[in-house]
TIKOLMI-785831 format. One record per residue (C-alpha): residue number from 1; z negated, x, y negated. Coordinates in nm, 2 decimals. Example, Ala and Ser with C-alpha at 12.3 -4.5 7.8 and 13.67 -1.06 7.14 Angstrom:
2
@nr: 1, c3: -0.78, c1: 1.23, c2: 0.45 .
@nr: 2, c3: -0.71, c1: 1.37, c2: 0.11 .
END
This chain:
415
@nr: 1, c3: 4.45, c1: -1.63, c2: 4.24 .
@nr: 2, c3: 4.70, c1: -1.89, c2: 4.36 .
@nr: 3, c3: 4.97, c1: -1.79, c2: 4.59 .
@nr: 4, c3: 5.29, c1: -1.66, c2: 4.42 .
@nr: 5, c3: 5.59, c1: -1.90, c2: 4.45 .
@nr: 6, c3: 5.85, c1: -1.64, c2: 4.37 .
@nr: 7, c3: 5.89, c1: -1.27, c2: 4.34 .
@nr: 8, c3: 6.20, c1: -1.19, c2: 4.13 .
@nr: 9, c3: 6.32, c1: -1.49, c2: 3.94 .
@nr: 10, c3: 6.70, c1: -1.52, c2: 3.92 .
@nr: 11, c3: 6.74, c1: -1.22, c2: 4.15 .
@nr: 12, c3: 7.10, c1: -1.32, c2: 4.21 .
@nr: 13, c3: 7.19, c1: -1.18, c2: 3.87 .
@nr: 14, c3: 7.29, c1: -0.85, c2: 4.01 .
@nr: 15, c3: 7.66, c1: -0.80, c2: 3.95 .
@nr: 16, c3: 7.89, c1: -0.80, c2: 3.65 .
@nr: 17, c3: 7.84, c1: -0.71, c2: 3.29 .
@nr: 18, c3: 7.50, c1: -0.82, c2: 3.15 .
@nr: 19, c3: 7.48, c1: -0.94, c2: 2.79 .
@nr: 20, c3: 7.30, c1: -1.21, c2: 2.60 .
@nr: 21, c3: 7.21, c1: -1.33, c2: 2.25 .
@nr: 22, c3: 6.84, c1: -1.24, c2: 2.28 .
@nr: 23, c3: 6.69, c1: -0.98, c2: 2.51 .
@nr: 24, c3: 6.31, c1: -1.00, c2: 2.53 .
@nr: 25, c3: 6.12, c1: -0.70, c2: 2.67 .
@nr: 26, c3: 5.79, c1: -0.81, c2: 2.81 .
@nr: 27, c3: 5.69, c1: -1.15, c2: 2.97 .
@nr: 28, c3: 5.35, c1: -1.19, c2: 2.82 .
@nr: 29, c3: 5.25, c1: -1.48, c2: 2.59 .
@nr: 30, c3: 5.46, c1: -1.37, c2: 2.29 .
@nr: 31, c3: 5.76, c1: -1.29, c2: 2.51 .
@nr: 32, c3: 5.75, c1: -1.61, c2: 2.72 .
@nr: 33, c3: 5.71, c1: -1.83, c2: 2.41 .
@nr: 34, c3: 5.99, c1: -1.66, c2: 2.24 .
@nr: 35, c3: 6.21, c1: -1.69, c2: 2.55 .
@nr: 36, c3: 6.14, c1: -2.07, c2: 2.56 .
@nr: 37, c3: 6.21, c1: -2.13, c2: 2.19 .
@nr: 38, c3: 6.53, c1: -1.92, c2: 2.17 .
@nr: 39, c3: 6.67, c1: -2.07, c2: 2.49 .
@nr: 40, c3: 6.57, c1: -2.42, c2: 2.36 .
@nr: 41, c3: 6.78, c1: -2.34, c2: 2.05 .
@nr: 42, c3: 7.08, c1: -2.29, c2: 2.28 .
@nr: 43, c3: 7.09, c1: -1.91, c2: 2.26 .
@nr: 44, c3: 7.16, c1: -1.71, c2: 2.58 .
@nr: 45, c3: 6.81, c1: -1.56, c2: 2.63 .
@nr: 46, c3: 6.69, c1: -1.30, c2: 2.89 .
@nr: 47, c3: 6.32, c1: -1.21, c2: 2.94 .
@nr: 48, c3: 6.26, c1: -0.90, c2: 3.15 .
@nr: 49, c3: 5.91, c1: -0.84, c2: 3.29 .
@nr: 50, c3: 5.82, c1: -0.53, c2: 3.48 .
@nr: 51, c3: 5.58, c1: -0.71, c2: 3.72 .
@nr: 52, c3: 5.72, c1: -0.92, c2: 4.00 .
@nr: 53, c3: 5.50, c1: -1.22, c2: 3.92 .
@nr: 54, c3: 5.23, c1: -1.32, c2: 3.67 .
@nr: 55, c3: 4.95, c1: -1.29, c2: 3.92 .
@nr: 56, c3: 4.73, c1: -1.01, c2: 3.78 .
@nr: 57, c3: 4.40, c1: -0.96, c2: 3.61 .
@nr: 58, c3: 4.43, c1: -1.05, c2: 3.24 .
@nr: 59, c3: 4.16, c1: -0.98, c2: 2.98 .
@nr: 60, c3: 4.22, c1: -1.30, c2: 2.79 .
@nr: 61, c3: 4.25, c1: -1.65, c2: 2.93 .
@nr: 62, c3: 4.18, c1: -1.85, c2: 2.62 .
@nr: 63, c3: 4.44, c1: -2.10, c2: 2.49 .
@nr: 64, c3: 4.32, c1: -2.18, c2: 2.14 .
@nr: 65, c3: 4.38, c1: -2.51, c2: 1.95 .
@nr: 66, c3: 4.66, c1: -2.35, c2: 1.75 .
@nr: 67, c3: 4.85, c1: -2.28, c2: 2.07 .
@nr: 68, c3: 4.77, c1: -2.62, c2: 2.22 .
@nr: 69, c3: 4.91, c1: -2.78, c2: 1.90 .
@nr: 70, c3: 5.24, c1: -2.59, c2: 1.94 .
@nr: 71, c3: 5.26, c1: -2.71, c2: 2.30 .
@nr: 72, c3: 5.19, c1: -3.06, c2: 2.18 .
@nr: 73, c3: 5.48, c1: -3.03, c2: 1.92 .
@nr: 74, c3: 5.70, c1: -2.94, c2: 2.22 .
@nr: 75, c3: 5.60, c1: -3.26, c2: 2.40 .
@nr: 76, c3: 5.43, c1: -3.06, c2: 2.68 .
@nr: 77, c3: 5.06, c1: -3.08, c2: 2.61 .
@nr: 78, c3: 4.97, c1: -3.35, c2: 2.88 .
@nr: 79, c3: 5.16, c1: -3.14, c2: 3.14 .
@nr: 80, c3: 4.98, c1: -2.82, c2: 3.04 .
@nr: 81, c3: 4.63, c1: -2.99, c2: 3.05 .
@nr: 82, c3: 4.71, c1: -3.14, c2: 3.39 .
@nr: 83, c3: 4.66, c1: -2.78, c2: 3.52 .
@nr: 84, c3: 4.31, c1: -2.67, c2: 3.60 .
@nr: 85, c3: 4.12, c1: -2.56, c2: 3.29 .
@nr: 86, c3: 3.78, c1: -2.56, c2: 3.13 .
@nr: 87, c3: 3.73, c1: -2.71, c2: 2.79 .
@nr: 88, c3: 3.52, c1: -2.52, c2: 2.52 .
@nr: 89, c3: 3.44, c1: -2.76, c2: 2.23 .
@nr: 90, c3: 3.14, c1: -2.56, c2: 2.09 .
@nr: 91, c3: 3.02, c1: -2.20, c2: 2.10 .
@nr: 92, c3: 2.66, c1: -2.09, c2: 2.07 .
@nr: 93, c3: 2.46, c1: -1.77, c2: 2.08 .
@nr: 94, c3: 2.12, c1: -1.64, c2: 2.16 .
@nr: 95, c3: 2.00, c1: -1.39, c2: 1.90 .
@nr: 96, c3: 1.68, c1: -1.21, c2: 1.96 .
@nr: 97, c3: 1.59, c1: -1.48, c2: 2.21 .
@nr: 98, c3: 1.66, c1: -1.76, c2: 1.96 .
@nr: 99, c3: 1.94, c1: -2.01, c2: 2.06 .
@nr: 100, c3: 2.17, c1: -2.12, c2: 1.78 .
@nr: 101, c3: 2.49, c1: -2.32, c2: 1.76 .
@nr: 102, c3: 2.77, c1: -2.13, c2: 1.57 .
@nr: 103, c3: 3.11, c1: -2.30, c2: 1.62 .
@nr: 104, c3: 3.23, c1: -2.66, c2: 1.66 .
@nr: 105, c3: 3.60, c1: -2.72, c2: 1.73 .
@nr: 106, c3: 3.58, c1: -3.09, c2: 1.77 .
@nr: 107, c3: 3.67, c1: -3.18, c2: 1.42 .
@nr: 108, c3: 3.99, c1: -2.97, c2: 1.39 .
@nr: 109, c3: 4.29, c1: -3.18, c2: 1.28 .
@nr: 110, c3: 4.49, c1: -3.11, c2: 1.59 .
@nr: 111, c3: 4.59, c1: -3.30, c2: 1.91 .
@nr: 112, c3: 4.35, c1: -3.09, c2: 2.13 .
@nr: 113, c3: 4.04, c1: -2.97, c2: 1.93 .
@nr: 114, c3: 3.90, c1: -2.73, c2: 2.18 .
@nr: 115, c3: 3.97, c1: -2.40, c2: 2.36 .
@nr: 116, c3: 4.13, c1: -2.44, c2: 2.70 .
@nr: 117, c3: 4.01, c1: -2.17, c2: 2.94 .
@nr: 118, c3: 4.30, c1: -2.13, c2: 3.18 .
@nr: 119, c3: 4.41, c1: -1.83, c2: 3.39 .
@nr: 120, c3: 4.68, c1: -1.66, c2: 3.19 .
@nr: 121, c3: 4.91, c1: -1.65, c2: 3.49 .
@nr: 122, c3: 4.90, c1: -2.03, c2: 3.50 .
@nr: 123, c3: 4.98, c1: -2.05, c2: 3.13 .
@nr: 124, c3: 5.27, c1: -1.80, c2: 3.16 .
@nr: 125, c3: 5.40, c1: -1.98, c2: 3.47 .
@nr: 126, c3: 5.39, c1: -2.31, c2: 3.28 .
@nr: 127, c3: 5.59, c1: -2.17, c2: 2.98 .
@nr: 128, c3: 5.84, c1: -2.01, c2: 3.22 .
@nr: 129, c3: 5.89, c1: -2.35, c2: 3.40 .
@nr: 130, c3: 5.94, c1: -2.52, c2: 3.06 .
@nr: 131, c3: 6.20, c1: -2.26, c2: 2.96 .
@nr: 132, c3: 6.39, c1: -2.30, c2: 3.29 .
@nr: 133, c3: 6.48, c1: -2.65, c2: 3.18 .
@nr: 134, c3: 6.74, c1: -2.48, c2: 2.95 .
@nr: 135, c3: 7.05, c1: -2.34, c2: 3.11 .
@nr: 136, c3: 7.05, c1: -2.05, c2: 2.86 .
@nr: 137, c3: 6.72, c1: -1.91, c2: 2.98 .
@nr: 138, c3: 6.69, c1: -1.63, c2: 3.24 .
@nr: 139, c3: 6.37, c1: -1.46, c2: 3.35 .
@nr: 140, c3: 6.41, c1: -1.13, c2: 3.54 .
@nr: 141, c3: 6.09, c1: -1.00, c2: 3.70 .
@nr: 142, c3: 6.03, c1: -0.67, c2: 3.87 .
@nr: 143, c3: 6.26, c1: -0.52, c2: 3.60 .
@nr: 144, c3: 6.13, c1: -0.27, c2: 3.34 .
@nr: 145, c3: 6.32, c1: -0.16, c2: 3.03 .
@nr: 146, c3: 6.32, c1: 0.22, c2: 3.00 .
@nr: 147, c3: 6.50, c1: 0.29, c2: 2.67 .
@nr: 148, c3: 6.67, c1: 0.11, c2: 2.39 .
@nr: 149, c3: 7.05, c1: 0.13, c2: 2.37 .
@nr: 150, c3: 7.19, c1: 0.20, c2: 2.02 .
@nr: 151, c3: 7.55, c1: 0.15, c2: 1.89 .
@nr: 152, c3: 7.68, c1: 0.18, c2: 1.53 .
@nr: 153, c3: 7.33, c1: 0.25, c2: 1.40 .
@nr: 154, c3: 7.15, c1: -0.05, c2: 1.55 .
@nr: 155, c3: 6.97, c1: -0.14, c2: 1.87 .
@nr: 156, c3: 7.22, c1: -0.32, c2: 2.09 .
@nr: 157, c3: 7.01, c1: -0.39, c2: 2.40 .
@nr: 158, c3: 6.81, c1: -0.19, c2: 2.65 .
@nr: 159, c3: 6.86, c1: 0.02, c2: 2.97 .
@nr: 160, c3: 6.65, c1: -0.07, c2: 3.27 .
@nr: 161, c3: 6.48, c1: 0.19, c2: 3.49 .
@nr: 162, c3: 6.74, c1: 0.12, c2: 3.76 .
@nr: 163, c3: 7.01, c1: 0.24, c2: 3.52 .
@nr: 164, c3: 7.16, c1: -0.10, c2: 3.44 .
@nr: 165, c3: 7.21, c1: -0.20, c2: 3.07 .
@nr: 166, c3: 7.17, c1: -0.54, c2: 2.91 .
@nr: 167, c3: 7.35, c1: -0.58, c2: 2.58 .
@nr: 168, c3: 7.21, c1: -0.81, c2: 2.32 .
@nr: 169, c3: 7.26, c1: -0.93, c2: 1.96 .
@nr: 170, c3: 6.88, c1: -0.91, c2: 1.91 .
@nr: 171, c3: 6.62, c1: -0.72, c2: 2.12 .
@nr: 172, c3: 6.26, c1: -0.83, c2: 2.09 .
@nr: 173, c3: 5.99, c1: -0.59, c2: 2.20 .
@nr: 174, c3: 5.68, c1: -0.79, c2: 2.31 .
@nr: 175, c3: 5.56, c1: -0.55, c2: 2.58 .
@nr: 176, c3: 5.20, c1: -0.51, c2: 2.46 .
@nr: 177, c3: 4.98, c1: -0.27, c2: 2.27 .
@nr: 178, c3: 5.12, c1: 0.03, c2: 2.46 .
@nr: 179, c3: 5.48, c1: -0.06, c2: 2.37 .
@nr: 180, c3: 5.73, c1: 0.23, c2: 2.41 .
@nr: 181, c3: 5.97, c1: 0.08, c2: 2.16 .
@nr: 182, c3: 5.79, c1: 0.11, c2: 1.83 .
@nr: 183, c3: 5.87, c1: 0.48, c2: 1.77 .
@nr: 184, c3: 5.93, c1: 0.55, c2: 1.41 .
@nr: 185, c3: 5.78, c1: 0.23, c2: 1.28 .
@nr: 186, c3: 5.49, c1: 0.30, c2: 1.04 .
@nr: 187, c3: 5.14, c1: 0.19, c2: 1.16 .
@nr: 188, c3: 4.79, c1: 0.15, c2: 1.03 .
@nr: 189, c3: 4.50, c1: 0.23, c2: 1.27 .
@nr: 190, c3: 4.18, c1: 0.03, c2: 1.20 .
@nr: 191, c3: 3.96, c1: 0.13, c2: 1.50 .
@nr: 192, c3: 3.67, c1: -0.04, c2: 1.67 .
@nr: 193, c3: 3.30, c1: 0.06, c2: 1.73 .
@nr: 194, c3: 3.29, c1: -0.07, c2: 2.08 .
@nr: 195, c3: 3.45, c1: -0.09, c2: 2.43 .
@nr: 196, c3: 3.38, c1: -0.35, c2: 2.69 .
@nr: 197, c3: 3.30, c1: -0.37, c2: 3.06 .
@nr: 198, c3: 3.46, c1: -0.69, c2: 3.21 .
@nr: 199, c3: 3.34, c1: -0.86, c2: 3.53 .
@nr: 200, c3: 3.24, c1: -1.19, c2: 3.69 .
@nr: 201, c3: 2.91, c1: -1.34, c2: 3.80 .
@nr: 202, c3: 2.89, c1: -1.66, c2: 4.01 .
@nr: 203, c3: 2.72, c1: -1.96, c2: 3.87 .
@nr: 204, c3: 2.66, c1: -2.32, c2: 3.95 .
@nr: 205, c3: 2.91, c1: -2.56, c2: 3.78 .
@nr: 206, c3: 2.77, c1: -2.77, c2: 3.50 .
@nr: 207, c3: 2.90, c1: -3.08, c2: 3.32 .
@nr: 208, c3: 2.91, c1: -2.91, c2: 2.97 .
@nr: 209, c3: 3.07, c1: -2.57, c2: 2.90 .
@nr: 210, c3: 2.81, c1: -2.32, c2: 2.80 .
@nr: 211, c3: 3.00, c1: -2.02, c2: 2.68 .
@nr: 212, c3: 2.79, c1: -1.81, c2: 2.45 .
@nr: 213, c3: 2.70, c1: -1.46, c2: 2.33 .
@nr: 214, c3: 2.37, c1: -1.28, c2: 2.37 .
@nr: 215, c3: 2.26, c1: -1.04, c2: 2.09 .
@nr: 216, c3: 1.96, c1: -0.82, c2: 2.11 .
@nr: 217, c3: 1.85, c1: -0.47, c2: 2.02 .
@nr: 218, c3: 2.12, c1: -0.23, c2: 2.17 .
@nr: 219, c3: 2.29, c1: -0.51, c2: 2.36 .
@nr: 220, c3: 2.57, c1: -0.76, c2: 2.31 .
@nr: 221, c3: 2.67, c1: -0.96, c2: 2.61 .
@nr: 222, c3: 2.93, c1: -1.24, c2: 2.62 .
@nr: 223, c3: 2.93, c1: -1.52, c2: 2.88 .
@nr: 224, c3: 3.24, c1: -1.72, c2: 2.92 .
@nr: 225, c3: 3.18, c1: -2.03, c2: 3.13 .
@nr: 226, c3: 3.46, c1: -2.06, c2: 3.38 .
@nr: 227, c3: 3.30, c1: -2.34, c2: 3.59 .
@nr: 228, c3: 3.18, c1: -2.17, c2: 3.90 .
@nr: 229, c3: 3.15, c1: -1.82, c2: 3.75 .
@nr: 230, c3: 3.07, c1: -1.64, c2: 3.43 .
@nr: 231, c3: 3.34, c1: -1.42, c2: 3.29 .
@nr: 232, c3: 3.13, c1: -1.15, c2: 3.14 .
@nr: 233, c3: 3.18, c1: -0.89, c2: 2.86 .
@nr: 234, c3: 2.93, c1: -0.61, c2: 2.85 .
@nr: 235, c3: 2.98, c1: -0.46, c2: 2.50 .
@nr: 236, c3: 2.88, c1: -0.10, c2: 2.44 .
@nr: 237, c3: 2.93, c1: 0.17, c2: 2.18 .
@nr: 238, c3: 3.28, c1: 0.32, c2: 2.19 .
@nr: 239, c3: 3.31, c1: 0.64, c2: 2.39 .
@nr: 240, c3: 2.99, c1: 0.59, c2: 2.59 .
@nr: 241, c3: 3.14, c1: 0.45, c2: 2.91 .
@nr: 242, c3: 3.07, c1: 0.77, c2: 3.10 .
@nr: 243, c3: 2.71, c1: 0.76, c2: 2.98 .
@nr: 244, c3: 2.67, c1: 0.41, c2: 3.12 .
@nr: 245, c3: 2.83, c1: 0.53, c2: 3.44 .
@nr: 246, c3: 2.61, c1: 0.84, c2: 3.46 .
@nr: 247, c3: 2.29, c1: 0.62, c2: 3.45 .
@nr: 248, c3: 2.40, c1: 0.48, c2: 3.79 .
@nr: 249, c3: 2.52, c1: 0.15, c2: 3.91 .
@nr: 250, c3: 2.18, c1: 0.01, c2: 3.99 .
@nr: 251, c3: 2.07, c1: 0.08, c2: 3.63 .
@nr: 252, c3: 2.38, c1: -0.11, c2: 3.51 .
@nr: 253, c3: 2.30, c1: -0.41, c2: 3.72 .
@nr: 254, c3: 1.94, c1: -0.41, c2: 3.60 .
@nr: 255, c3: 2.07, c1: -0.42, c2: 3.24 .
@nr: 256, c3: 2.29, c1: -0.72, c2: 3.33 .
@nr: 257, c3: 2.00, c1: -0.90, c2: 3.50 .
@nr: 258, c3: 1.79, c1: -0.85, c2: 3.19 .
@nr: 259, c3: 2.03, c1: -1.05, c2: 2.98 .
@nr: 260, c3: 1.86, c1: -1.38, c2: 3.08 .
@nr: 261, c3: 1.86, c1: -1.66, c2: 3.34 .
@nr: 262, c3: 2.24, c1: -1.69, c2: 3.32 .
@nr: 263, c3: 2.29, c1: -1.36, c2: 3.50 .
@nr: 264, c3: 2.03, c1: -1.42, c2: 3.78 .
@nr: 265, c3: 2.31, c1: -1.40, c2: 4.04 .
@nr: 266, c3: 2.45, c1: -1.07, c2: 3.91 .
@nr: 267, c3: 2.41, c1: -0.89, c2: 4.24 .
@nr: 268, c3: 2.64, c1: -1.14, c2: 4.41 .
@nr: 269, c3: 2.93, c1: -1.05, c2: 4.18 .
@nr: 270, c3: 2.85, c1: -0.68, c2: 4.12 .
@nr: 271, c3: 2.85, c1: -0.47, c2: 4.43 .
@nr: 272, c3: 3.00, c1: -0.15, c2: 4.30 .
@nr: 273, c3: 3.18, c1: -0.01, c2: 4.00 .
@nr: 274, c3: 3.50, c1: -0.14, c2: 4.15 .
@nr: 275, c3: 3.39, c1: -0.49, c2: 4.03 .
@nr: 276, c3: 3.38, c1: -0.36, c2: 3.67 .
@nr: 277, c3: 3.69, c1: -0.32, c2: 3.46 .
@nr: 278, c3: 3.69, c1: -0.11, c2: 3.14 .
@nr: 279, c3: 3.86, c1: -0.27, c2: 2.84 .
@nr: 280, c3: 3.92, c1: 0.00, c2: 2.57 .
@nr: 281, c3: 3.92, c1: -0.18, c2: 2.24 .
@nr: 282, c3: 4.19, c1: -0.07, c2: 1.98 .
@nr: 283, c3: 4.27, c1: -0.24, c2: 1.65 .
@nr: 284, c3: 4.59, c1: -0.14, c2: 1.47 .
@nr: 285, c3: 4.91, c1: -0.29, c2: 1.32 .
@nr: 286, c3: 5.26, c1: -0.19, c2: 1.24 .
@nr: 287, c3: 5.35, c1: -0.21, c2: 0.87 .
@nr: 288, c3: 5.72, c1: -0.26, c2: 0.96 .
@nr: 289, c3: 5.81, c1: -0.47, c2: 1.26 .
@nr: 290, c3: 6.18, c1: -0.42, c2: 1.28 .
@nr: 291, c3: 6.49, c1: -0.20, c2: 1.25 .
@nr: 292, c3: 6.85, c1: -0.31, c2: 1.29 .
@nr: 293, c3: 6.89, c1: -0.51, c2: 1.61 .
@nr: 294, c3: 6.51, c1: -0.48, c2: 1.70 .
@nr: 295, c3: 6.21, c1: -0.70, c2: 1.63 .
@nr: 296, c3: 5.85, c1: -0.62, c2: 1.74 .
@nr: 297, c3: 5.60, c1: -0.90, c2: 1.79 .
@nr: 298, c3: 5.26, c1: -0.97, c2: 1.95 .
@nr: 299, c3: 5.03, c1: -0.70, c2: 2.06 .
@nr: 300, c3: 5.31, c1: -0.45, c2: 2.03 .
@nr: 301, c3: 5.31, c1: -0.52, c2: 1.65 .
@nr: 302, c3: 4.93, c1: -0.56, c2: 1.62 .
@nr: 303, c3: 4.65, c1: -0.48, c2: 1.86 .
@nr: 304, c3: 4.36, c1: -0.71, c2: 1.79 .
@nr: 305, c3: 3.99, c1: -0.68, c2: 1.87 .
@nr: 306, c3: 3.86, c1: -0.92, c2: 2.14 .
@nr: 307, c3: 3.64, c1: -1.08, c2: 1.87 .
@nr: 308, c3: 3.72, c1: -1.45, c2: 1.87 .
@nr: 309, c3: 3.97, c1: -1.41, c2: 2.15 .
@nr: 310, c3: 4.25, c1: -1.46, c2: 1.90 .
@nr: 311, c3: 4.50, c1: -1.20, c2: 2.01 .
@nr: 312, c3: 4.70, c1: -1.41, c2: 2.25 .
@nr: 313, c3: 4.73, c1: -1.69, c2: 2.00 .
@nr: 314, c3: 4.84, c1: -1.47, c2: 1.72 .
@nr: 315, c3: 5.11, c1: -1.33, c2: 1.95 .
@nr: 316, c3: 5.23, c1: -1.68, c2: 2.02 .
@nr: 317, c3: 5.24, c1: -1.75, c2: 1.65 .
@nr: 318, c3: 5.47, c1: -1.45, c2: 1.60 .
@nr: 319, c3: 5.71, c1: -1.58, c2: 1.86 .
@nr: 320, c3: 5.72, c1: -1.92, c2: 1.69 .
@nr: 321, c3: 5.78, c1: -1.76, c2: 1.35 .
@nr: 322, c3: 6.06, c1: -1.55, c2: 1.49 .
@nr: 323, c3: 6.23, c1: -1.85, c2: 1.64 .
@nr: 324, c3: 6.18, c1: -2.06, c2: 1.33 .
@nr: 325, c3: 6.34, c1: -1.79, c2: 1.11 .
@nr: 326, c3: 6.61, c1: -1.65, c2: 1.33 .
@nr: 327, c3: 6.73, c1: -1.91, c2: 1.59 .
@nr: 328, c3: 6.94, c1: -2.13, c2: 1.36 .
@nr: 329, c3: 7.11, c1: -1.83, c2: 1.18 .
@nr: 330, c3: 7.19, c1: -1.67, c2: 1.52 .
@nr: 331, c3: 7.33, c1: -1.99, c2: 1.65 .
@nr: 332, c3: 7.55, c1: -2.01, c2: 1.33 .
@nr: 333, c3: 7.68, c1: -1.66, c2: 1.40 .
@nr: 334, c3: 7.51, c1: -1.50, c2: 1.10 .
@nr: 335, c3: 7.43, c1: -1.13, c2: 1.08 .
@nr: 336, c3: 7.05, c1: -1.13, c2: 1.16 .
@nr: 337, c3: 6.97, c1: -0.77, c2: 1.06 .
@nr: 338, c3: 6.90, c1: -0.86, c2: 0.70 .
@nr: 339, c3: 6.68, c1: -1.15, c2: 0.82 .
@nr: 340, c3: 6.45, c1: -0.96, c2: 1.05 .
@nr: 341, c3: 6.20, c1: -0.85, c2: 0.78 .
@nr: 342, c3: 6.12, c1: -1.22, c2: 0.72 .
@nr: 343, c3: 5.92, c1: -1.24, c2: 1.05 .
@nr: 344, c3: 5.69, c1: -0.96, c2: 0.94 .
@nr: 345, c3: 5.67, c1: -1.10, c2: 0.59 .
@nr: 346, c3: 5.57, c1: -1.43, c2: 0.73 .
@nr: 347, c3: 5.31, c1: -1.31, c2: 0.97 .
@nr: 348, c3: 5.17, c1: -0.99, c2: 0.82 .
@nr: 349, c3: 4.92, c1: -1.16, c2: 0.59 .
@nr: 350, c3: 4.77, c1: -1.36, c2: 0.87 .
@nr: 351, c3: 4.74, c1: -1.05, c2: 1.09 .
@nr: 352, c3: 4.58, c1: -0.86, c2: 0.80 .
@nr: 353, c3: 4.33, c1: -1.13, c2: 0.72 .
@nr: 354, c3: 4.23, c1: -1.17, c2: 1.09 .
@nr: 355, c3: 4.18, c1: -0.80, c2: 1.13 .
@nr: 356, c3: 3.98, c1: -0.79, c2: 0.81 .
@nr: 357, c3: 3.75, c1: -1.06, c2: 0.94 .
@nr: 358, c3: 3.72, c1: -0.88, c2: 1.28 .
@nr: 359, c3: 3.64, c1: -0.55, c2: 1.10 .
@nr: 360, c3: 3.37, c1: -0.73, c2: 0.90 .
@nr: 361, c3: 3.21, c1: -0.86, c2: 1.22 .
@nr: 362, c3: 3.24, c1: -0.51, c2: 1.37 .
@nr: 363, c3: 3.08, c1: -0.33, c2: 1.08 .
@nr: 364, c3: 2.81, c1: -0.59, c2: 0.99 .
@nr: 365, c3: 2.71, c1: -0.73, c2: 1.33 .
@nr: 366, c3: 2.84, c1: -0.53, c2: 1.63 .
@nr: 367, c3: 2.79, c1: -0.17, c2: 1.53 .
@nr: 368, c3: 2.43, c1: -0.23, c2: 1.38 .
@nr: 369, c3: 2.33, c1: -0.43, c2: 1.69 .
@nr: 370, c3: 2.45, c1: -0.17, c2: 1.94 .
@nr: 371, c3: 2.27, c1: 0.11, c2: 1.75 .
@nr: 372, c3: 1.95, c1: -0.08, c2: 1.69 .
@nr: 373, c3: 1.64, c1: 0.03, c2: 1.88 .
@nr: 374, c3: 1.37, c1: -0.20, c2: 1.73 .
@nr: 375, c3: 1.34, c1: -0.56, c2: 1.86 .
@nr: 376, c3: 1.54, c1: -0.84, c2: 1.71 .
@nr: 377, c3: 1.29, c1: -1.10, c2: 1.59 .
@nr: 378, c3: 1.54, c1: -1.38, c2: 1.56 .
@nr: 379, c3: 1.87, c1: -1.50, c2: 1.43 .
@nr: 380, c3: 1.99, c1: -1.38, c2: 1.09 .
@nr: 381, c3: 2.01, c1: -1.62, c2: 0.79 .
@nr: 382, c3: 2.38, c1: -1.70, c2: 0.83 .
@nr: 383, c3: 2.33, c1: -1.80, c2: 1.20 .
@nr: 384, c3: 2.03, c1: -2.01, c2: 1.12 .
@nr: 385, c3: 2.23, c1: -2.19, c2: 0.85 .
@nr: 386, c3: 2.51, c1: -2.27, c2: 1.09 .
@nr: 387, c3: 2.26, c1: -2.40, c2: 1.34 .
@nr: 388, c3: 2.09, c1: -2.62, c2: 1.08 .
@nr: 389, c3: 2.40, c1: -2.76, c2: 0.91 .
@nr: 390, c3: 2.65, c1: -2.89, c2: 1.17 .
@nr: 391, c3: 2.93, c1: -2.93, c2: 0.92 .
@nr: 392, c3: 2.93, c1: -2.56, c2: 0.84 .
@nr: 393, c3: 3.02, c1: -2.48, c2: 1.20 .
@nr: 394, c3: 3.37, c1: -2.62, c2: 1.12 .
@nr: 395, c3: 3.44, c1: -2.31, c2: 0.91 .
@nr: 396, c3: 3.43, c1: -2.05, c2: 1.19 .
@nr: 397, c3: 3.60, c1: -2.31, c2: 1.41 .
@nr: 398, c3: 3.90, c1: -2.32, c2: 1.18 .
@nr: 399, c3: 3.92, c1: -1.94, c2: 1.15 .
@nr: 400, c3: 3.89, c1: -1.89, c2: 1.53 .
@nr: 401, c3: 4.07, c1: -2.21, c2: 1.64 .
@nr: 402, c3: 4.36, c1: -2.23, c2: 1.40 .
@nr: 403, c3: 4.36, c1: -1.89, c2: 1.22 .
@nr: 404, c3: 4.53, c1: -1.81, c2: 0.90 .
@nr: 405, c3: 4.87, c1: -1.96, c2: 0.83 .
@nr: 406, c3: 4.92, c1: -2.14, c2: 1.17 .
@nr: 407, c3: 5.29, c1: -2.19, c2: 1.26 .
@nr: 408, c3: 5.46, c1: -2.51, c2: 1.37 .
@nr: 409, c3: 5.78, c1: -2.57, c2: 1.57 .
@nr: 410, c3: 6.07, c1: -2.58, c2: 1.34 .
@nr: 411, c3: 6.34, c1: -2.40, c2: 1.55 .
@nr: 412, c3: 6.63, c1: -2.63, c2: 1.66 .
@nr: 413, c3: 6.67, c1: -2.78, c2: 2.01 .
@nr: 414, c3: 7.01, c1: -2.78, c2: 2.16 .
@nr: 415, c3: 7.07, c1: -3.11, c2: 2.34 .
END
């Protein structure tokens, strides 16, 4: 990780009454993008983030074409891509030992038809820097919201753990899938048949990105090419993490080595269980994203499966939709409570369709593969078809890369 430049941004904001137009709880992708766009519209915007910086281990470092297009529409794409990143233009797989090509992003009708693999702390730091160009933006780190503050039957801000209160016309909860601010909002739980062990294995840099998935009887293994290392996802049946642990660390490393030549240096990256992080997969969504004075977006509104790596990008789409629908009315002094439902109405179908696709993959591919004991003789018919007909690879590319109902920047910019 790069050295941190700051600890608490705007730490001089320590005295006097604290109030703003928009208070955003959580400085992840949804929160930071919302902060940028509402401040860009001339609204006094505060983002509070409990961590003192962005330098921590994230599970998702993929910036999809849909997000790159939004950055392009803001006029910032060249600056973002000047930061270190790896470019994924195609995705393949090895199924039962047979290599196949599955996804080709290169034909998407966007400014950057590829996935940019970039450390999420770099991406968040970039968005924060872009937001700081606007005098109405404030990022307060090392500050955690504890409870919502209510007045006259609506949310009117939040109280921090230190006891200070920040009043706001609109409070946005974007604090992740374990959000504490969704109480009372109806939810649907979808579930997932797997969990994931997440770790790194060193590799030799190559000219072409070779990210891929390996599918075989009882095994699904994802290799994300990060240049000089593989970011690995060892997928296993939900609830069996302790079983894998009980078999012993050496047995686990042996299973990783058996994946193929890509993991030959596994022992260099895996020295103990401390090098392996557990990602518990949950898939759910709120059916209502708001109540008076409060809007919920991103993972707080819908936890996505890691299939396709689309969670970050859906969260950013929510932020864009929120700004598109609410920023101008707020600037005009309108009562926004009657408008909050429009964000969920706009985004719910895209979330629902994405989760439906993820569930289809979970039920038809992942669960059967993890429970299978007999050898996989080769790729199934659909994968062979994608491999043989290159044009068909544009279909999964569009679903993964752009998603359903991609948003565009329509919120105003205050000059």
